[in-house]
N, C-alpha and C positions, 0 to 999 in steps of 0.2 A: 504494500500500500504506500509506503513512504517513497519508494522509487517512482510510483505513479504521481505522487504529489510533486516531486521534483520536475517531472515532465511538465506539470501545469505551470511552472515558473516561466517556461518558454524563453522569451527574449531576455528575461531578467537574470538568467544564469550567467556566470562569468564567461566573458568572451574569450578570455585567455586563461586556459587551465594552468599555465605556468605560474600564475599569481596565487593559486590555491595550493596550500601545502597540507597534505593529509595528516601530518603530525600536528596535533592540537594539544598544547600543554595546558596545565591548570591556569597559568597566567593568561593564555589565550581565552580560555573559558571565562575568566573573570572580566577580561576586556569586552568579550562578546556580550556578556550580561550587562555591563555598564553602557555599551553603545545602545542596546535595545531599551534599557531603562531611560537613558537620556532622550531617546527619540520619543518614547511614550510620554515622558514629561513635557517635551516640546509640543506634542499633540494636545495635551491637556491645557496648555497655555495658548493654543492657536499660534505657535511660533513656527510659521512655515519655513523661514530661513534656517532656523536651528534644526528642525527635523530633516530638511532637505540636505543639509550639510553632512548628515550621517548615512546617506545612501551612496551606493557605488556610482562611479562616473557614468556607467551604462544606464542606470536608472535615471540619473540627472538628465542625461541626453534624451531619454525617452519622454520625460515629462516637460523638459525645457525650463519651466519656472517653478519656484517653490510654491506659488499659489495654486497652480494646476495640480501639483503633487498633493497638497493638503486638501484640495477639493475632492480628489478621488478617495483619500483616506476617510474624510468626513462622510462621504456618501456610501462607500462600499465596505469600509472596515470599522464600523461603529464601535464594535467591541474593543478594538485596539485604540481607537480615537479617544474614547472616554471610558476606560475600564474602571470597575469598582475594585478589582484585585488582580494581581499578576503574580504568577509563580513559575519559576524556571524549571523545566524538566530536563531531559537528557539532551546532550549534543550528539548528533549522529554524523558520522563521516562515511560517505559512500563514494569511494574512489577519490576524486579531487573535490567533491562537494562537501561543504560543512553546513549542517542544518541544526539550528537551535529550536527545540520545541518549547513553547511557552503556553502555559495554561492561563487563560484570561477569563475572568468573570465579568459579565456586562452588568449594567445598572439594573437590569431586570432579574438578575440572579442566575442567568444561564451561563453554563461553563462551556468555553470554546477552547480549541487548540489552534494556536498560530504556529506555523512552520516557517521560520525565518531562514532564508538562504543567506549565508554570510560570505563575504569576499574579503580576503586578505589583500591589502594594498601593497604597492611596491615598498613603502616605508615600513611595512610590518603591521600597521594598524588594521583594524577591522571595520567594515561598513556593511549595512544591510543591503542585500541584493535582490530583494523580493520577499513577499510574505503570502503564504496561502493560509487563509482562515477557514477552519473546518467547523461547520455548524454542529451544535449538539444534536444527539440522536433524539428523535421524537417518536412517541408511541401514539399511533392512531387507533381509535376504536374500530372494531370490526363492524362493517355495515352489511356484510354479506356472509351468511353461514353456509358453508358447503354441505350439501346433503351427504349422507353416508355413502361410501363407495359401494357400487353394485357389481356383482359378478355377472359377466356376460355368459349366456348359454353356450355350451360347447358344440 
């Protein structure tokens, strides 16, 4: 499933695999957490420039302006834009890709998982390179009851 989520990042994955290093240290994990935390804090303050500064050059190129970037976050990523709670889960390394899983609780109390693709920059720092937000599972009441199975005559 996680590999399928990475495919969903499409153009937001690193253009240069040489920049991603599969060796992720505890210091890297701490920086990845700090970057995501700073970006979420920037969203909470509607600080488009601050949030935009924490995305990879490829994402910046795709959105062109901090305001367009924040508009998309505001509309399509409400749970990340205004979370009630955030908890960092595992970092997953798939080949050259580094993905930070983040549990986000929205203001309605629903729990989401955000998969942040992370990209190491030439200077060794980390930036977000896309986010796939997975909706919580929902249980729908059954509206149709299947009749008992019948045996066909031989």
